[in-house]
N, C-alpha and C positions, 0 to 999 in steps of 0.2 A: 646625674649624681656628681657631687663635687667634694663633699666632706669625706673625712677618713672613715673607712669601714674595715671590718675584719677584727682580728684578735691578736693579742700578745700574751704570752705566758708570763707568770709572775717573775719579776726580775728583768724583763725586757721592755719595761715601760719607756725607757729612754729612746728606743727606736721609734715608738709612736710619736714621742715629742719631737724628735728630729724630723720625722716625716711631716708632721703638722707644720713645722717651721718652713720646710721647703714649699709646701703647698700655699702657705700664707704669703710667702714672698713672691709667688708667681701663680695667680689664680687660674692661669691657663695650663698649668703643669698637670699632666695625668701620668700616673705611674703605679706600679705594683712592687712590693718588697716582701720577701719571704726568707725565713731562716729555719734551719734544723739544728738541734744540739744533740750530739751523740745519737743521731738517727730519729729524733723525735721533733715534730714541728713546734716551734716556739714563736714564730712571727708569721702572720699572714694578713697583710694590709694592702689596701688599695684606695685610691682617691684621685680627685681631679675630674673635670668634665668628660662625660661620655666614655668612661672606662670602668667596667665592672670587674669583679674578682675572678670571673670565669673567662675573661677575654684572653685571646691568643694573639700574639704580636710577633712579627718577624724579628729575630734576634741577631741577624747579621753574623759577625764572626764569633759570637758566643757559641754558635753551632760547632765550631772546631773542637770544643771541649768534648762533645759527644763522640765525634770522630776519633779523637785521640784515646778515649776510653775503650772503643772497639779495638784499636790497635794494641793497647796495653793488655787487654784480655787475651788477644791472640798471641802476644809475646809470652805472657804468663803461662798460657797453655802449651807453648812450644811449637805452635803452628808457624809463627814468624820468628825470625832472628834479626835483631838489630844490626848485627855485624855482617850479615850477608849483603852482597851487592843487589841492588834493585833488579838488575838484569837477570838474576837467578829466578825471580818470580815473573818478570816481565821483560823478555828479551829485547823488544823493540825500543825500550827506554835507553839502551846502550848507545844509540846513535849520537853522532855529533859531539863526542868527547865526554859522554856521561856514563861510560862503561864502568868506571870505578866507584860510582856513587853508592854508598851503603844505605840501608834503610835508616840507620841512625843519622847519617848526614842529611837524608831527605827530611826526616822529622825535625831536625834542628835547623832547618832553613838554610842549609849550606849548598844545595844542589844547583842553584842558579836558574831553576826552571820556573821563572816567575811569570812568563807570558810568551807572546810571539810578536814578531814585527807587525803582523797584520791585525793583531788583536782579535776579539771574539764578538760575535753577535750575542744578543740576549738568549736566543735558543741554544747556542753553543755553551754559554756560561752556565745555563741551567741544567745541563746534561753532563754529569761527571764522566761518563764513558766517552762521549763525543769529545769533551774537552781533553781528556787524557790522550786520545788518538791524535789530536792536533799538537799536543806538547811533546810527544815521544820523539819525533824526528828533528825537533828544533834545537839549535845550539843553546848552551847555557849562557847566561849574561855575566858570569864570572867563572873563573876556573875552579871547579869543585876540588876540594882537598887542599886549597890554599889558605885555609883558616878564615875565609870570608863568609859572611852570611847576610841574608836579607829576608824579610818577612814575605812569604809566598801568599800574598793577600787572597787572591782568587783561585789559586791553583793547588794548594796543598791537599785539599779534600779530594780532588779528582785524582791526583797522583797517588795518594795513599789508598784511595778507593780502588784504583786499578790493581795495585799490589794485593789488596785484600781479595778482590775478585779472582785474580789469577791463582792465588794460594788456596782459596776455599771453594770457588765456584758459586759463591753468593756475593751479592753486592754489600758494600759497607752498610747501606741503609737497611737491607734485609736483616743483617746480623744485629744491628742496633735495635731494630724492632723486636726480634726474637729473643735476644739475650738480655736486653737492658730495658727498653721502654715498656713493652707489654707486661713482662713479669713483675716489674717494680711499680707499675701504674704511674709512669712519668709523663706529664703533659709537656713534653718537648718532642716535636715530631720532625723527622727527617723524611718528608713526604707526607703532606697533610691530606688525610682522607677527605673526600668531598663532604661527608656527613658533618665535619667539624667547621666547614666554611662559615656557617652562620655566626660562629663565635669570634671570627677574626676581626680585630680592630686595625684598620689600615694605618700605616705610618703617616704622620702629618709632616708637611714640609717645614724646614727650619725657618725661624724668624729671619727675614731678609737682613743680612749684615750690610754694613757700609761697603759698597763695591770697591775692591782694591784697584789701584792704578794698574792699567794694562801692563806696564813695563815691570811690575813686581810679581806678576803671576808666574808660577813655576811652569816649566815646559812640560807638556803632556807626554812627551816621549822620553823623559828622564826615567831612571829605574823605578822610582815611586809611581810615576804615571803609567808605565807599562804594567807594573804589578797590579795596579788598580784599574786597568783597562781604560784609562782616561784618553788614550789616543784613538778610542772608538766612541766619539760623542753620540753616535746614533743609538747607543743603548740607554740613553736618558740619564737624569740625575741619580746619584747613588740612593737617595732617600726613597725613590720609587721602586727599588728592587723587590722587596717582599710584597709589594702591592699587586704583583703579577701572579695570577693563578698558576701559570707555567712554572714559576720559581717555587711557589709553595708546594705544588704537586710533586716536583722533582726532588725536593729536599737535598739540593746540592750541598756536599759535606763541608765546604768552606764557609758558606754564609747563607744557606737556604733553609735553615731551621725556623720553625714557628712554635712558639710556646708561651709560657707564663713565668712569672717569678717563682710560683710554686714549683713548676716543672724544673726550672734551673736549680733551685735549692735542693729538690729531691734527687736530682741527678747526682750531685756531689755528695749528698748524704749516703745514697746507695753505693757510691764508689768507695767510700772510706769506712762508713759505720754500718751500712745496711739500713733497712727501714723498720723501725720498731713496731709500727702499727700493724704490719703483716708478718713480722718475724723473719724477714728475709736477710740473709747474711751479706756482708760487704762484697762488692764485686772484686775488689783488689785486695791482695794480701798486704800487710803493712810494708813488706819489703818492696813490692811492686810500686806502691804509692810513693814511698820514699825515693825510689830510683827515678821515677818519672818526674818528680818534683825537684830533683837535684839540678842545679844550674849546669848546663852542658857547654854553652857558649855565652860569651858576654863581650860587649864592646859596641862599636859603631855599626848599627844596622844600615846596610847599604840602601835599602828601600825606604825605610822610615826616616833615615838621616838623623838618628838620635841614638843615644846609648840605650841598649836593651839586652837583658839576659833572657835566655830561654832554657826551660827544662827540655824533656823529650816531648816536643810539641807545645806543651802548655806554657802560658805566661807564668813566670815565677819572680820572686824578689820584690813583690809589691811592698812598699815601705810601711804600710799600715797593717800588714799581716805577719804572722810568725814564720820562722824558718820551716820549710817543709810544706808550705801552702802552695796550691796550684789552682789554675783556673783559666778563664779567658773572658775578655770583654768583647763588645761589638760596636760597630760604627754608629748604630742607632742609640747608643747610650746604655746598653745593657751591661751587666756584670754578673759573673758567677764564679764561685770558688769553693774549695775545701780548705779548711785551716785545721789540720789534725791536732795541733798543740792546744787549741781552745775547744776542739770538738765541734766547731761551727761549720755549717754548709750554708751558703748564702746565694740568693738570686734577686736580681733587680731588673725590671724593664720599664721603659718609658715610651710614651706614644709619639711625642714630637721629636723629630730628628734634631740633635744638637748641632751647634756650630762650634768648632769645625768638624765634629764627628768624633765618636768614641766615648767611652765612659768618662764622666767628668766629676766635678766636685759634689754633685748631688749623690751619685753612687758611692763615692768615697766616704762622705759624711755618714751615710746610713750603714756602710760596712764597718766603719770605725765604731759607731755606736753599738752595733750588734756584737762585735768582738769584745768591747769593753764590758758589756752586760754578761757575756759568756764567762769572761775571766773573773768577774766579781762574784759569781755564784759560789757557794761552798762546795768543796770537792766532794764527789760522790753523790 
């Protein structure tokens, strides 16, 4: 199948038109896009070769949004405190100068626990508890509390997950399944059951770029390389990560999620508005949603080497969304967010890994179109 399939609610025809333009420009492009408005589905489209509406795809770092929602719920419930040191929950984390790191600093990428000198095997990366045990004794890559921050690419899920486990006795994945995924019927899995394997669409390799000159390649042991585990080339190219059953089964909370555009959109609809089709209430209070979307740090990200603001965990400050929006993208080109001002919750996944990685113009064009449609509708 290659043409557009699915539905759009009245007033969201522009999203279909934008999606059609993307597919026409690249006949090999395969993707899904979905949106909710105030908890009701308004966009559910898919198209391109070899990708159905029920397909599940590895969403890379869009997984982090699900992990942060678990943390937000536990803070909202009073089980976790953002101002407490991580060592209060997880004493071993205090080693090597990390004793003063608070949960807030951890979630805002200030802890410096981005990796280790030795790096990680695929099996270690895919197992959050094993990864956390390797990170606990290691020194941070900058001094926590100095106002510095850098994206904890592969480690934030394991670090947060260990805090969650120590505080509750349940893994982050178990709590996500019990409190979020199963009750709200969300097709985003942190640990894909084998019964769903037949629906998985493997991530396709990027179209080969022009090889850069060797002397322009960044060092694999720079901060960005360490955070991305690039100093361990034996783990394979990044695009192959979710094509491993080990990764899909483990549901690693930084980047091991598997889902659909429908699942991503429904996740953020559930977070802010609830789901109207089954009458379920929002997961977060308006106060919690606003607090986690508020920019906490902003400036030069030491890992990504670019300007970046962060909320509590979430990506915030996207220029095509309103204030108070929050979400996360993924290296495979996925994007998901809630935009409370417009009432929009959005999800997008694509099958072919983009160059150089991360959500690109295709995701942004569809997100802009969906938000414009939402804002153009009559109030009420």
